[in-house]
N, C-alpha and C positions, 0 to 999 in steps of 0.2 A: 745374561739378559734378564731384566727385571720381570717380576711376575706379571705386572700390569701390561708390559709390552707383549709378553707371551700370550696373555689372554686376548689382547686386541688383535694380534695376528691370527689366533685360532678362530675368533669370531669372524674375521674377514674371510678366512679360508672357507668357513662353513657357509657364508653368504655366497661366495663364488661357486662353491659346489652346488648349492641350491639353485643358483641361476642357471648353471650348466645343465642340471638335471631337468629343468623346465624347458630347455631348448628342444625344439621339434626336429624330426628327421624328414628332410624334404628331398624328393626325387625330382629331377629336372629333365624334361624331354629335350632332345637335341634340336638344334635349329641352325640357321646360317645367316651370313651377311648382316644387314642392319637389324634384323630380328635378334641376333645374338648380341649386338651392341646394346640393345634395350634390355636384354636379360641380365647382363653382367652387373650393372649397378645394383639391381634388386638383390642378386645373389650375394654380393659383397656386404650389403646392408644386413641381410639376414644372418650372415656369418658373424658380423659385428655384434649382433644382438643375441648371440649364443646358440644359434641353430646349426645343425649339421646338414650340410648341403652336398648332394652328390649329383653330378651331371652325366647323363648318358651321352657318350661320344662315339660316333661311327668311325670305323677304320679309314673310311674315305670322307674327307671333309675339306671344303675350300677355306674355311675360316677358323674352325675350332681346332685347337692344338693342345693336347694333353701335356706337352713338354713345357708349355708356358707356366711360369709361376702364378699361382692363384690362391685365394683364401679358401677355396672349396675343393672337394675331391671329384674324381672322375670314375665312371664305370664304362670302359671301352667295350665295343662289340663289333663283330665282323660283318661286312656287307658285301654282296656280290655285285658291286658297282665300282668302276674304276674312276679315278680322279679325271682321267682324260675324257670319259663319257660325260661326267658332270660339266666339265669345262666346255665340251662341245655343245651340250644343251644350252648352257648360258650364252655361248657365242651365237648360236642360232636364234635365241630369244632376243638378244640385243640387236642383231642385224635386222630381224623382222620388225622390232619395235621402233628402231631408230631410222633405218634407211628404207625399208620396204613398205611399211604400212601406209605411208602417205601416197603411195602410187598404186594401191590396190582398191578394188571395189569391196562392198560389204560382204559378199559371198566369199571372195578370196580371203579376206581377213578372218572370217568365221572358220573357214576350212583350215587355214594355217594355224590359227590359235588353238583349235581343237586338236590338231596333230601334235603340237608342242605340249599341250596340256596332258595328252594321253601318255606321251613319253615320260613326262615328269611324274605322272601318277604311277607308271610302271616302276620307276626308280624308287618312289615312295614305298611301294609294297615290298621291294627288296630290302630296304632299310628296316621295315617293320618285321620282315622275316628274321632279320639278324637279332631281334630282341625276342619276339614271341615264340619263334621256332628253335630257339637255343635253350636246351634244358639247363645248361650251366648258368646262363644269364638269368633266366626266370627263377631258378633256385636261389641265386644270390639276391635278387630283388625281393623275393618272398621272405627270405631269411633276414633281410634288412629291416623289416618291420617299420616301413615308412609311414609317416602321418599324413602325407599329402603329395600329390603330383602337380608340379607347376609346368605349364606348357604353352608354347605358341603353336596353335593348330595349323600353321602353314604346312607343317609336315604331319600327315594323317597318322592316327594310331594311338595317340596318348589317351583318348577316352577308353579305348579297348584295354589298354594296359592298366589304367586306373580301375576299371571294372574287374579285371582279373585279379588285381592285388587287393581289391576291396577298400580303396582309400579315396578320400575326397579329391576333386580335380578343380584347379583354378587355371583359367585361361588368361593369357596376355596377348592381345592382337590389335592391329591397326584397323582392319576391316576385312570383309570377304567380298567376293564378286557380287555386285548388286546387293550387298548386305544380306546375302542368302543365309549364311550361318546364323547371323544375329536374328533375322526375322523368323525363319522357320524353325531353327533349332533352339535359339535363345528366347523366342517369342516376344522380342521387343517390337512395339508398334512402329510402323513406318508408312504413314499415309503418303502415297505418291504425289499428292497435291502440293506438298511442301517439304518432303524429305527426299532430296535427290539421291538416286542410286549411285553407289560407289563407281567411279570411273565414267560417269555419264557426262562430266564436265558441265553440270548444271548447278545453279544455286538454289536457295530456298525461295527465291522470288521468281516464279515461273508464270509466263503467260499461257494461253490456251494450248498453243502448238507445243510448247515445252512440256506441259503437263501430259500431253498425248505421248510425246517422245519418252518422257520419264516412265510412264506406265508401260509402254512397249518395251523399254529397256529392262524393266523388272521382269516382265513376262517372258521375253526371249532368253534372258540369262537364266531364269529359273528353269525354263524348258530344257535348255542345253545342259545344265547341271544335273537335272533329274534324269535325263536320257543317257548321259554318259558317265559323269563323275560319280554321282550318288549311287547309281546302279552298280557300278564296279566295286565301290567301297562296301556296299551292302553285301555283295556276293562274298568278298573276302571275310568280312566280319561273321557272316552266317556260317561259312565253312569252318572258321576257327572255333566258334562257340557251339556249333552243331545244332542250333535252332535258328529260325528266321529272326534276323537282327537288323534293325534300322540304325545306321551310323548317325543319322540326324537326331534320332531320339536319344542316343547315347551322349551326343554332344550336349543335348538339352539338360542332361543331368549335372553338368558343370555347376559347381556351387557359386563361383564368382567369375564374372567376365570383366577383366581389367582392360578397358579400351584406351589405346595410346593416343587419344586426342583430348581436347578440352575446349571450352567455349571461347577461348581466344582464337582457335583455329576452326572449329566446327560451327555449323549453324544450329540454332536451338531446335530441339526435337524431343518427343516423349522418350522416357527411359524407365527402366525397372529397378527395383531395390537391389538386385544382384548385379547390375551393370554400373561400374565405377569408372569415371573418366580421369585418366592419370597422364595426359599428354605432357611431354617435356621432362619425364622422370630422369633422363640422362644429363640434363642441363646443369651447369655449375658456374660459379663466378670465374672470371678469366684469371689465368696465371701469367706471370711475366714471360715474355717471349725470349727465345734464344738471342744472344747478344748481337750476332750479325743481322738477324731479322729485325730486331728492335732498331738498329742503326739505319736500316733501309726504310723502315716505317717513319722514323723521326726525320729522315731527309725529305719527306713529302711536304714539310712545312704546314701552312694553313690549308693547303688543298686537300690534305688527307689521303687515305688509301681506299682502294677497291679490292675486295677479296673475291677470287674467282676459282671455282671448282665445279666439276661435273661429276663428283663422287668417286669412290674407290673402285667401283665396278667397271667403269668405262676407262679403258687404257688409252684410247686413241680416237681421233676424228679424222675425216679426210683432209688431205693437204690443202685443198682449195678452201675448205671451211676454216681451217686453222689459220691460214694466211689472212683471210678476210677479217676474222675476229681480231687477230693481232694488229692489223693495220688500223682498225677503229680504236682499239685500246691505246695505240701510240698517239692518238690525237688529243686525249683528255689530259688535263693538268695533274690529275691524281697519280700516285704511284700504284701499280697493280701487282698483287701477289697471286700468281696463277699456278694452281696445282695441275700439272700436265706431264704425262709420261711419254707422249708421242714425239715425233720428229719436230725439232725446233723450227718454228715458222720463220721464213725469210724476212717477213715484214715486222718482226718483233721490234718494238720501240725501246729506247733507253729507259723509259719509265716503267717497263714491265719486267718482272723477274719470275722465272719459271722454277718450280720446286717439284720434286717427286712426292713430297708430303708436306702438309702444313698443319700447324695446330689450329684447326678451324675455329673451335670455340674461343680460344684465347685471342685470336685475331678479331673475331666478331665482337668481343668484349672490349677491344682497345678503343680508347676515346677518339682516335684519328680515323676510324673506319666510317666511311660515308655510304657505302653500298655493298651489297652481296650479290654477285652473279652466280646463280645456282641452277642445278638441274631439277630441283624441286623435291628432293628426298625429304621425308618427314623429319628425320633427325636434324638435318641442316636447317630446315625451316624453323623448327622449334628453338634451335640455338639462336637464330636471328630474332625470333619473337622474344626470347628470354632477354636478349641484350638491346632490343629495340632498333634493329637495323633494317632499312628498306631494301627490297629485293628486285632484281631483274631475273626473271625465270627463262631458262632455255630447257623445257621439259624434253625428256628422251623416251621414257617407256613407263609401263606399269601405272602406278597411282600418281606419278609426277604431274601430268597435265591437270588432273583433278585437284591435286594439292595447290597448285599455283592459281587455279581458278578461284579457290577459296581465298587465297591471299590477295588476289586482284579485287575480288568482291568486297573485301574489307579495307581496300584502299592502301595496302602496304606493298604492292608489287605491280609490275608490268610483265608482259610475256612476249617472247618472239619465238619463231619456229626455226629450228636449226637448219632444216633443209631448204626453206624458202625465203629466209630473211635476206634482205639486201643490206649493204653497208649503211645506208641512210636509216633503215629500220632500227638496226642495232644502236647506231649513234644517237638517234632521237630518243629512243627508249632509255638508254643509259644516262643521257644528260637530264632527262626528266626525273628519273629516280634520284639522281644526285642533287639536282638544283631546285626541284619543286618541293617546297617545305611540307606540303600536304602528305607526301609519302612517309617522311620521317615522323610527322605527327601521328599518323595512323599506326606506324610501327611501335611508337612509344605507348600509344593507347593500348595496343594488344599486349605489350610487355607489362603494363600496369594491371591488366586483367589477369594475366598469367600469374603474377606474383601475389595478387590479392585473393588469397584462399586460406582456409583454416589451417592447412598443413601443406608441406611440399608434396609434389606428386610422388616422389620416391617414398616418403614416409607413409603416404596414403596406401600405396601399393603394398608395402610391408605390413601395414596395419591389417588390411583385409586378408592377407595370407595368414597372419597370426590369428586373426578372428576366426577364420575357418578351422584352424587347428584347435583352438580353444573350445569351440562349440561342436567339434566332431562333424563339421559340415555346416552348410548354411541353407538347409532345406526350407527354413521358415521365410527365406527371402525369395523363393521361387514362386511364380504366379501359378494359379490353378489352370491356366491356359495349356500347360504341358499335358494335362490329363484329358483335354477335350479333343474331339474329332474336329476336322476342318469345318464341317457344317454346324457343329455346336459352337465353335469359336466365333463364327460369323452370324450366329443366331438364326440360321436358315430354317432349322426345325421349328423354332418358335414362330418365325415369319410364316411358314407354311401352315402351322396350326391356326394362327390368327386369320390368315387368308381363307383357310377352309371354313372357319366360323362365319366370316363375312360373306363368303359365297353361299353357305347354307342359309343364312338369314336373307340374303337377296333372293335366293331361290324360293324360300318360303313366302317372302313378301310378294313375289311375282305370282306364285301359285294362289295365294290368298286373294290378291286383287283379281286374278282371272276367275276364281270361283265366285267371288262377290259380283263381278261384272256379269257373269253368266246367269246367276240367280236373279239379279235385277232385270237384266234384259229379257230373260226367259219369262218372268212374270208379266212384264209389259206386253210382250208378244202374245202371251196366252190370253190376257184381258182384251186385247184388240180383236183377237180371233173370236172370242165368245160374244 
């Protein structure tokens, strides 16, 4: 080998070593479902950029699998929760949200939701025990000398672990109930006059009655969380630390909040320097379809195709609903690709093909796709926005009704109710989304907004994680509101001080007038008497 070649290779190796040495060590809090789907692209990108990524994985998980090949490492820990218990909780939640909630009054809904939430929180604490109360795990984490903890706070405890390890914390989340975490812990402004509470199914254009409803929604959700959820988390944190500890205050110490929405989906609202909107970070250009699927798609001709899925979490719907939906789909000229793992409907048409799994993003990016029938999960909606596909929403649970209200308000979707829709409701809505050009135009406008940004959502998420590591935190982006009491934040002490001055001046004015009046009247009375 020539001397010049050896020198070139040596220099290249030195640069590679330098790059690797500058890579950070990132610990990732465990999560599940669609939350994990949003985490993985960020982790892969971080690894590509030379960072060392380790993911905490519980022994019981519905989606996380340490045996799957990945670009990052795993740190497994044991939990005293069985997979059967988690599946049972998910089944109860789905049955309540999909089939029961429409037939309950508000008190029954509140009681049932509180019951399920408390079971979920109890499981959360057992997961947290598996990390914090394991001397082996905590020793490994401390010895790991991590630079940052990356977390979706849907599973509690990451802020306590970050505090224990003394490392910066970065959140990635869609939203919390009534925006409680963001408003109280993150201190982001949320005027109820035009910022709809999460899951309120309201838009930013509210009349008087809707503003009353939105304000009540905030207050009731806050009261419920304060009396049950926050109280129990505070007790756990206090017992672990040995001193009175507020979980919300600990959450407020997070350096960066990566919010998984963007202004293509969300309504304009105030935000803070450490809140970054990165909606659609998992989206990507469409890849070629499998050969047999491409042949079916091409057989649709000019009519095109409809993509239909209710997500990976819902395995089945009632036979009656399945047959009704299939009969309506059989009437349209488009070919339909339906992800469905339930019993094959008797009314299934020749134009409809059922799959256990579909490459959703690749189908939505196909030029023959005319519409997307969706349950309204954020990931699916963002893929539709990314590719400019109009939607027909059949929301089932959680944030899905709220998500679809956003899409409907922006003119890119229509909605029907799974339990109460009639065949003509589904037929009319589907035909409108397919044939009314305004829905396609609105979807394309949202797609244009999504793509018209300084950098991709994924690159922005990675940038702010690296930014936090480079600067050993992002304290300089946190507002002073975190250090104020509630009455200082709302300036009530200043208001009371100014009010006191005004009242004193009024009092002195009245006293002065009274004194002068008495002096004047007293002299006149004395003169007349004399």
